[in-house]
N, C-alpha and C positions, 0 to 999 in steps of 0.2 A: 847535821843540820846546817842551813844556809848562812848562818851569821853568828857573830859572838856576842856573848852576854857576861855580863858580871853581876854579883848579887852578894851583898853583905861586906864583910872585911876581908881582903885579900892582901899579900906584902907587895911591894913594887917589883921585885924579881924574884921570879920562880925557881923552887928549889932550894931555897935559902931559909935560914932560921927566922921564924915566925913566932912571937910570944904574946900572950895576952898582958894586960895592965898589970897583973899580978906577977908576971914573968914566967908564968906557966908555959910551956911549948907546945904548940898547934902541931897537930899531925898532918901532915900532906898525903893526900890520896889521890892518884889518878885512875880516873875512869875513862878507858880508851877502847876503840873498835880496832879490829883488825891487826892486833899485835904490835901497838905503837904506829900503825901505819894509816890511820884515818882518824876521823873526829874524835875529840877527847875534852876533858873537863878536869881541873884540879879543884879538889874540895878540902877543906882544911878544918878538921875534927878536933873536938876537945880531949876525945879519948881514942885510943889505938882501935882504928876501925877493924882491925883483923881478930880482936879477942873473942874466944868462945869460952864457954863454961859447960855446956851440954849439947848433945844431938840426940835426935830421935827421929822415927820415920813418919811420915804423913803420908796418911791413905789418901789418894788423890779420889775427886768423884770419878764415877765409872767414865773410862776412857775408850770403852770398847767400840771398835768400828765394825760395820755390817756394809759388805759389798752391796752397791746398787744393782741386784741380781734378782729377777731379770730386769734389763736395763728399762728403766721407765722415768719421764718426767715426773716430778712430784710436788705436791703443794703441801707446806707443813704450817701449821697454825701455832705459833708462837705463844699468843695470849692465853692458850689453854693449858699451858704448862706451870704456871703460877698457883699455888695453893694459898688461898686468903688466909688461912689458920695459921701458915707458917711463916709468911712474909716477914712479920717482926723480927723473927729470929735468924732470917736469912740473911747472909753478906754477900758482897760484890765478888767474893774471890773463892771462898770454899762452897758457896751455892751455885756455882755456874753448873750448868747442864751442857753437854756436848750435843750439839744440833749436827754437824758435818765435819771432816776432816780428812787429810792425807798427810804425808810426811812433812809438807810445806807450810801448812796452815791449819788452824782448828778453829771452828766457829761456835761459840757456846751463847747463851742466853739466861740472864737472871733478872728478877725483881727484887731487889734488896731492900729490906727495911732495918738493917743492922749495919754497924760499922765492921769492917773486915779486920781481920789480924794484920799485922804486919806482913807483907808478901815481897817477893822477889822472882822474877822469871829468869831463869837463867838459859833458858832454850832460844829465846829469840824476842824481838820487839813485840809489843802489843799496840793494837789500835783499839780503843773501846769507844763505841757511838753510844751516846746517850739518848735514848729514845724517849724518855720522859722522866720529870723529876729533875732535882739538883742534889747535888753533893762536893764535897771538897776533897780532892786527892791531894793527900798530905805525903811529901816524899821527902827524899834525904837532901834534895835541891830546894824544897821549900813547898808552898802550899800553893794549889792551882784549883781555884773555883770552876767548877762546872755545871753545865746546865744542859737542858733540852737542845738538840741540834749540834751539841759539841763531838768532835773526833778528839779523843784524848791519846796522844802518842807517847807512849813510855818505852824509853831505851832498855834494852836487855839489860839485867843485873841491877836494875833501880829499885832499891826499897822502898815501898811506897804502902798506903793503905787508902780505903774508900771509907770517908766519914760521912755517914748519913745521919740526919735529924730524925728523932722519934717521931712516928706517924706519920712519916714524908717519906714513903720508897721511891726508889728510883730504878729505872729500866735501863738494863746494859745488854749490849750487842757486842760482844768481845771476839776479837780477831786476833789471835795467838799465832804469830811466825815462828819458824826455825830461823829466821833471817833478820835482817833491818827491815824497816818500813820507811821509805823516803818519799818526797815528793818525786814526780815523774822525771827522769834526767832531761828529757826535751824541753822542759820548763825552765833549766837552769844553764847558766853561763858555765863556761869551763871553769870557773873560780867559786861557781855555788849561788850567784845571786838569780832570784828569779827574773826572768825574762819578760820582755813587754807583752807577748803573746800569751803570756801564762795567765788563767783564769784565776789565780789568787796570787798574793805576795806577802813579803814579810811582815807588812802591817797587819795582817789578818791573823799572825800567830800569837799567841799570848803564852808567855812562859811563866814560871813560879814570881809571886808577887813579894814573898817575903821568907827570909829564912825561919825555921822551926827550930827552937833550943829547949827539948826535952830532958829533963834530968830524972830518968828513972833507973833502977837496977833490975836485973835478970829479966830480960826481955825476949819474947819469942818472935822470931822470924820464919815465916813459912816459905820454902824455896822449891819452885818447881824446876827439875832438871832432868838430864839424860840418865837411864839407866841401863842395865845389861839386856832389858827386854823392851826398851821404849821409855815413855816419861814417867818418872817415879818423883816422890817429894821428901824432903826431909824438914824437920823442924831444928834450927839453930837457937840456942839460948846465949843472948849477948850480955856480958856484965854490965853494959851501960846502953843506953837507949840510942840508935843509930842516927836519930835527927839531934845529933849534936852539932852539926856543922855552922860555923860562924860566918862562912864566907864561900864563895867559889866562882872560878870563870872558866870559859871556853866555848865550845861550840857542840857540845852533847849536853841534852838535858830535856826533860818532858815538857811538853805543850799542848795547848789545845786549838783547835781551828773549828769555827762553827760553820756548819753548810750555807748558812744564810750569806755568807760572804764570799761564796762561789759563785764566779760570774758565767752563767751558761753560754757556750757557744753554739750560735745556731745559723743555718744557712738557707738559700733558696729551695733546696731540697733535703729530705731527710739526712740528718749527719748520724754517722756510726758511733757506737759507744766510746771509743778513744777518746772523743772530746770531751767526755763527762769524766775522764780518770783525775782522781786525786791523789793516791798514793801508788806505791808499788812496792813488792818485797820478791823473793825469789821464787819464781813460777807462780806468781799471782799479782792481780792488780785490783784496787779498790776505786769503784767509781761511784758518784752519786747524781741522780736524775732529779731536777729541781724545778718548781713553777717556771715557767719561761714561754716567750713567743717562740710559735715553731714556723716551719716551713712557709715561704711567702712566694713561691711559684704557684701561678694561677691553677696549676693542675697537679700540685703536690699531694701526696698520701703521707699526711703527719705522723702515723703510728708506724711502727717498725715493719720493714718486709719480713717475709719468712726467712730465716737463715739457720744453717746447719753448723753447729761448734764444731767442726772437725778436729781442732787442737785443745778445746778447752770445756770446762764445764761452768755454768754460769748459774749464780745465786743472786736473786733478788729479794730485799727485804722491803717490805711495803711499809711506810711509816709516815705519810701524810698525803692529804689530798686523795684522788682518785685517778687510779692508773688507767689512761684509756684502752691500751692494747688487750687489758686483761678481763674488762666488763664481762659479765656471764660466765665468769669461770668459777666463782665461787671465793676468789681470791678477794682479800681485804685488808684493812689495817692490821699489822702484825702477822702477816702472812709471809711466809717465802715462798717463791717458786724456785724449783732446782730444775734446771734443763741440762742434761748431761751430754757430752761430745757423744756423737753418733746419732743424735736425735734431731730432725728438723722441728724448729718451733717458730713462733710468731704470734699474730694477732688472733683472739678468739672470733669465731663466726660473726659475723655482722659488724666486727669493731672498725674495719676499713671504710665501709661506707658510712659509718656513724661518725666518722672522723673527718671526712672531706669537707672543707670549707673553714674549719675549726683554725684559728690562729693563735691560740693559748692553751696550754694544759696546766692544769693544778695538780700537780703530783710531788711526791718525794719519795724517792727509792734508793736504798744503799745497796749497790752491787758489787758482788766479788766474783771475778773470772779466774779459775785456776787453770794451770796448764798440765795437771796431771789429775786424774780421776779422783773425786771425791767420794767418800764412804758414809754412811749415816750412823749418827752417834745414836746413844739412847734416846736423847731427847728428840731427835729427828724421828725416829720410829714412833715414839708416842705421840708426837703432833701431826701426823700424816692424815691427809684427806684422802682416802684412796679412791676416789671418784674422779680427780683431775686429769688423770692420763687420757679418760674418755670424753673430756670436755669438747676436744676439737670435731668429735663425731658424734656429737648430738646425744651423747651418753651410751651409745651403742659399744657393747663391749662382748665379746665372744669368749666364754669361759671355758 
């Protein structure tokens, strides 16, 4: 994280005795990245944070991945995945359904009407986009209120849960990395401050607003971690609730960033996707395309030119407005377009001509580019519109 925060009670000197008003010792925990060599925070617990009283296996939701073979561009309709009869019992962690993934990143979707169990991802950071609804993400660092348009960035190993009010479900697009997820390095100074040319800054990031001190016994925490054959899960039972932190300080913590605070970069002619980048992880980037003024050269073509992703797969999640380049393809709100490396793609037939002379696009899309091929999860297979690959050829398909 780019800058330091402190919340609650912390001692004046780190790694020293710190007691409550009754004389009880607080237990200091260092949560840090890259083996004491990168960002960290110090948390002060009322109880021993390492204590366990039981452990059992957690059977993860289906993590099966199917190769994109034969190689095809694909259209996935995520809104068709939710079952109205089960939303009230579905939570934002165990209810996630895998849409796309590879060894670097997994993309899941869920419409949740129930509060999740306590959860910790020990594989990598998570960046969860709130498509619709509201929730409170309660974490060991404190509470994070979230709503539509928020990215919620949760560092690896952070114990948290998604708290949802009854009859007010929330739609979540979860990006789970096998690495850390950070702002693009080109936006930051050598010391981590956002630079003047960055499309957002520290003012736009919201950290936890209050500590949570919950006093419960024998509490389960669901942990996603690496196993012998890939991802696996374990449920730890703790003797005391992990939200016992009286204070913390440092540069590692969960935060939210709302897409409305991103300032789109525009130009005289069409600007390529890197100007829309918001975050990056190992072998992938996250971008957002937002309502904006478009190219102002008198001969500009506002929609993207045809392009071949020779080094990456491109995934676009359409969440607002009307995406000019995809008109006529069947894509709408809640759709994902998946354009793999090795296939040239671009505007639908007629979209270029229709865009000429326009000076504003009303569209919101969340894009992920990966630098290793993606495969289809069970939800991606279930949500596919199998006519999409023929949409550039007028529906003509040779069987």
